C-alpha positions, 0 to 999 in steps of 0.5 A: 500499499503506498500511501497518497493521503492520510484521510480524517473524517471530520464532522466537529465533535470532539471524538471525530477531531482526536484523529487529526493528531495521529493523522498528521504524525502517519502523514509525516512518516508516510511522507504525504499529507492530510486531507479532512473530509466532511459529509454535509447537505448542501444548504450547510455548505457555506458554514461547513467550509468556513469551519473546515478550512479553519481546523485544516489551516491549524492542523500541523505546521503545514495545514492539511488539505480539505474536501467537502462532500455534499449529500442530502442523507446519512453521511455513512453511505457518503464515506463509505462511497468515499473509502471505497474509492480512496485505495490508497489512502489510510483513513483514520476516524476518531471513535469512542469504540464502544461496548456492545450494549453502548454501540446499540445504545448510540450508533457508530458511524466509525464502527461501520466503516470498519465493517464496510471497508475494504482495507485496515481503518484506522480508530483513535480512541478516548485514551489517545494521549498524544501523537504516536511517537514509537516506531513499531506496528504491533500486530494482535493474532489470536491463532485462528487463520481469520485473525491472521487475515490482517498479517499482509496488510499490516507489513504493508502498512508498517513498510509505508509508515517506516515501521517495523513488526512485532507479532503478539500472539494471544494464544495459539502458535506463531503463524509461519509467515510471522517468522524471519525477521519479525519479532514476537510475543506472547500474551496469556489471559482471559480477557485478549483486549485487555492484555493487549492494551495493558501490554501496549500502553506499557511499552512507548516503542509501539506506536500503532496496533493492528488487528482483524475483527469479525464485524459483529453488531447488534445482538451478535455482538453482545453475545460474543463480544469484540477483542479489536473494538475493545482493544480500540477503546483501552489503547493509548495508541491508534489501532487499524481493524481490518474486518473480514468475511 
């Protein structure tokens, strides 16, 4: 994946703007620029464009690009269309990454985008405290073939960002593709998201985590949970999540 830009959807909530600072760092590492995107009704374009231009001007020392997408309906379908057309963009979204019950009570655009995306999407949760500094991308695996689908994308993403890969195995055996020069570590615990979040918080070398998700929602997620979204909520660094079918 050759990153041509780092895209941050913005609706001017504090949650959406969490992603701006990490996005600036990822753009710096990949030698590209941040693009802020807002979906608005045509009648609101003028006001929103002024606010977006101001935010873009203050996004890092060189500012950011920005773009308005006009849409009379909900923002999510328009953003999904934009994401699917952005083959060489890294999308970075602020998200509460709520619990299953919280998601049922409050709709989450960011989590729906992860489920609909064809590429890993970076979520920036409420515990992210600063711009990433560590140059290790930690790939969380659970010993299943489904969990390993994140590995090629994670290696590609690490290369684009100038990061090294470390596999964090939570149960099961480390896959053959994770051998050779890739670092490996094993975690043991009953709550993978908790163990991973604690591990990442204790290692300043880690600047990004990558993990796969089944993308469960509603009652299915309430029954089975989601380590990926739980990790995004708890982690002090951004989390790249890829949905496998």
